[in-house]
C-alpha positions as CSV (number, residue, x, y, z in Angstrom):
1,M,-5.5,2.5,2.6
2,R,-5.8,5.7,1.0
3,H,-7.6,8.2,3.5
4,V,-10.2,10.5,2.0
5,D,-11.7,13.1,4.5
6,D,-15.5,12.4,5.0
7,S,-16.1,16.3,4.9
8,L,-14.4,16.5,1.5
9,K,-16.6,13.8,0.2
10,Q,-19.6,15.2,1.4
11,H,-18.4,18.5,-0.2
12,Y,-18.1,17.1,-3.6
13,L,-21.2,15.2,-3.3
14,D,-23.3,18.3,-2.5
15,Q,-22.1,20.4,-5.5
16,R,-24.4,21.3,-8.1
17,L,-22.6,20.6,-11.4
18,G,-23.0,22.5,-14.3
19,D,-23.9,21.0,-17.7
20,E,-20.6,21.5,-19.2
21,R,-18.9,19.8,-16.2
22,V,-21.2,17.0,-16.1
23,E,-20.8,16.4,-19.9
24,R,-17.0,16.3,-19.4
25,I,-17.6,13.6,-16.4
26,L,-19.6,11.5,-18.7
27,A,-17.1,12.1,-21.6
28,A,-14.5,10.6,-19.4
29,A,-16.6,7.6,-18.5
30,R,-17.2,6.9,-22.1
31,S,-13.4,7.1,-23.0
32,A,-12.8,4.7,-20.3
33,G,-14.9,2.2,-22.0
34,G,-18.1,2.5,-20.3
35,T,-21.5,3.1,-22.0
36,V,-23.3,6.1,-20.8
37,R,-26.6,7.0,-22.9
38,D,-27.7,10.6,-22.9
39,P,-30.7,10.6,-20.5
40,A,-32.6,12.7,-23.0
41,E,-33.0,9.9,-25.5
42,D,-35.1,7.0,-25.3
43,P,-33.5,3.4,-25.1
44,E,-33.5,3.3,-29.2
45,G,-31.4,6.5,-29.0
46,R,-34.3,8.9,-30.4
47,P,-34.7,12.4,-28.5
48,A,-37.1,12.3,-26.0
49,G,-38.1,15.7,-26.4
50,S,-37.0,19.3,-27.7
51,G,-36.9,22.7,-26.4
52,S,-36.5,24.6,-23.0
53,G,-39.0,22.2,-21.6
54,N,-36.8,19.5,-21.7
55,R,-33.7,21.2,-20.1
56,G,-34.7,20.8,-16.5
57,P,-35.3,17.1,-16.4
58,R,-32.2,16.4,-18.5
59,R,-30.0,18.3,-16.4
60,A,-31.3,16.5,-13.1
61,I,-30.7,13.3,-14.7
62,L,-27.2,14.4,-15.8
63,A,-26.5,15.8,-12.4
64,W,-27.5,12.3,-10.8
65,A,-25.4,10.3,-13.3
66,A,-22.3,12.6,-12.6
67,A,-23.0,12.1,-8.9
68,A,-22.9,8.3,-9.3
69,V,-19.6,8.5,-11.4
70,L,-18.1,10.5,-8.8
71,A,-19.3,8.4,-5.9
72,V,-17.7,5.4,-7.8
73,V,-14.6,7.4,-7.9
74,L,-14.5,8.1,-4.4
75,G,-15.3,4.6,-3.4
76,A,-12.4,3.2,-5.5
77,A,-10.0,5.8,-4.0
78,L,-11.0,4.3,-0.7
79,L,-10.1,0.6,-1.8
80,L,-6.8,1.4,-3.6
81,P,-3.9,0.7,-1.6
82,S,-1.5,3.7,-1.1
83,T,2.1,3.8,-0.7
84,D,4.5,6.6,0.4
85,D,7.7,6.7,-1.7
86,G,9.5,9.0,0.8
87,L,8.7,6.9,3.7
88,T,9.7,3.7,1.8
89,A,12.9,5.4,0.9
90,K,13.4,6.3,4.6
91,V,12.7,2.7,5.7
92,V,15.1,1.4,3.0
93,G,17.8,3.9,4.3
94,E,17.3,2.9,7.9
95,V,17.3,-0.6,7.3
96,A,20.7,-0.4,5.2
97,Y,22.3,1.9,8.0
98,N,21.7,-0.8,10.7
99,H,22.8,-3.6,8.4
100,L,26.1,-1.8,7.9
101,K,26.7,-1.2,11.4
102,G,26.8,-4.8,11.9
103,Y,25.4,-5.1,15.5
104,D,26.0,-8.4,17.3
105,V,22.9,-10.5,18.0
106,D,21.6,-10.7,21.6
107,I,20.0,-14.0,21.2
108,R,22.3,-16.3,19.4
109,S,20.7,-19.6,18.1
110,D,19.6,-21.2,14.7
111,R,16.1,-21.9,15.8
112,Y,13.5,-19.2,15.5
113,E,11.4,-20.3,18.3
114,I,14.4,-19.8,20.9
115,V,15.0,-16.2,19.5
116,Q,11.3,-15.4,19.6
117,A,11.2,-16.6,23.3
118,G,14.3,-14.4,23.9
119,L,12.8,-11.3,22.2
120,D,9.6,-11.6,24.7
121,R,8.7,-8.0,24.1
122,L,7.6,-8.9,20.5
123,D,3.9,-9.5,20.2
124,F,4.1,-10.8,16.6
125,S,5.9,-13.9,15.0
126,I,9.2,-13.5,13.6
127,L,9.3,-16.8,11.6
128,P,9.1,-15.9,7.8
129,T,6.9,-17.8,5.6
130,R,8.9,-17.5,2.5
131,G,10.3,-21.0,1.7
132,R,13.6,-19.5,0.2
133,L,14.4,-17.8,3.5
134,L,13.9,-21.2,5.5
135,R,15.6,-23.1,2.7
136,D,18.5,-21.2,1.8
137,F,19.5,-19.2,5.0
138,D,20.5,-20.4,8.5
139,L,19.4,-18.4,11.4
140,V,22.4,-16.9,13.5
141,G,20.4,-15.1,16.1
142,G,18.5,-11.8,16.6
143,R,18.0,-8.6,18.8
144,Y,15.6,-5.9,19.2
145,C,15.6,-3.0,16.8
146,S,13.0,-0.4,15.4
147,I,12.0,0.7,12.1
148,Q,10.5,4.3,12.1
149,E,10.3,4.1,16.0
150,V,8.1,0.8,15.6
151,L,9.7,-2.2,17.6
152,A,11.1,-4.5,15.4
153,A,13.2,-7.8,15.4
154,Q,16.7,-7.6,13.7
155,L,17.8,-11.1,12.6
156,S,21.2,-12.2,11.4
157,V,20.8,-14.9,8.8
158,R,23.7,-16.8,6.9
159,R,23.4,-17.9,3.4
160,R,24.1,-21.6,3.0
161,D,25.8,-21.6,-0.3
162,N,28.3,-18.9,0.3
163,G,28.2,-18.1,3.9
164,S,27.5,-14.5,3.4
165,V,25.5,-12.9,6.2
166,C,22.5,-10.7,5.6
167,T,20.0,-9.0,7.9
168,L,16.3,-9.8,8.3
169,Y,14.0,-7.2,9.9
170,V,10.6,-8.1,11.0
171,A,8.2,-5.4,12.1
172,P,4.2,-5.3,12.5
173,V,2.5,-3.3,9.9
174,T,1.2,-0.4,12.0
175,E,-0.5,2.8,10.8
176,T,3.1,4.2,10.6
177,L,4.4,1.4,8.3
178,R,1.3,0.7,6.2
179,P,2.2,3.3,3.6
180,V,5.6,1.5,3.0
181,G,5.7,-0.1,-0.6
182,D,6.8,-3.3,-1.5
183,G,9.8,-3.9,-3.6
184,I,13.4,-3.4,-3.8
185,G,15.7,-0.5,-3.2
186,T,19.1,0.6,-2.5
187,F,21.0,2.8,-0.2
188,G,24.6,3.3,-1.1
189,E,25.6,-0.3,-2.2
190,V,23.1,-2.1,0.2
191,Q,20.0,-3.6,-1.5
192,V,16.9,-3.9,0.6
193,E,14.0,-6.0,-0.3
194,L,10.7,-5.0,1.3
195,W,7.6,-7.0,1.4
196,R,4.5,-7.7,3.7
197,D,3.1,-10.9,4.8
198,D,0.3,-11.7,7.3
199,G,0.2,-8.2,9.0
200,R,4.1,-7.8,9.3
201,L,6.8,-6.0,7.3
202,F,9.8,-7.8,6.2
203,A,13.1,-6.2,5.0
204,L,16.1,-8.3,3.8
205,A,19.2,-6.2,3.6
206,G,22.5,-7.3,2.1
207,G,21.6,-8.2,-1.7
208,C,20.7,-11.7,-0.5
């Protein structure tokens, strides 16, 4: 999730906004499709008063409305998923590089539970939930690996239709890997697909 420093939030919420800035914020809300009524008007749109005597209350209400809009924006920022393209590119490169090295597996079996038991330092499941991986690929075996220094499983899988061997990586979604984005990337001629499922990061390398 996107991190917003608490002190920065408080700094903005404590600011006294000038009339022009308040009007710009409210105008932005109107352009986004919201309905924002001038606080100096009654519900039917008639001016509630005129002259300098009305400026104080109008400014106070405008400032309150602007603070409310700002609070919504900051709250939304906390809820939006954030990805780091630079980190994602590093993961794609690391996964592709290890795939090209063609390391042999340490635990050889076509059963996930046997490979899981052999890689007993892992505290997460290596079993994929994607039906395609279980339906179209046979497990060859696995070994320990790492993604950005996070302990991971490197699994060798073979396509049933043409026999080509691809590499499937599984790692827990730690704070380090949380900003990695889902999608398909390439490193040289190696295609890498990234996705997250049940608190785990998966990476399938080899254009499978």
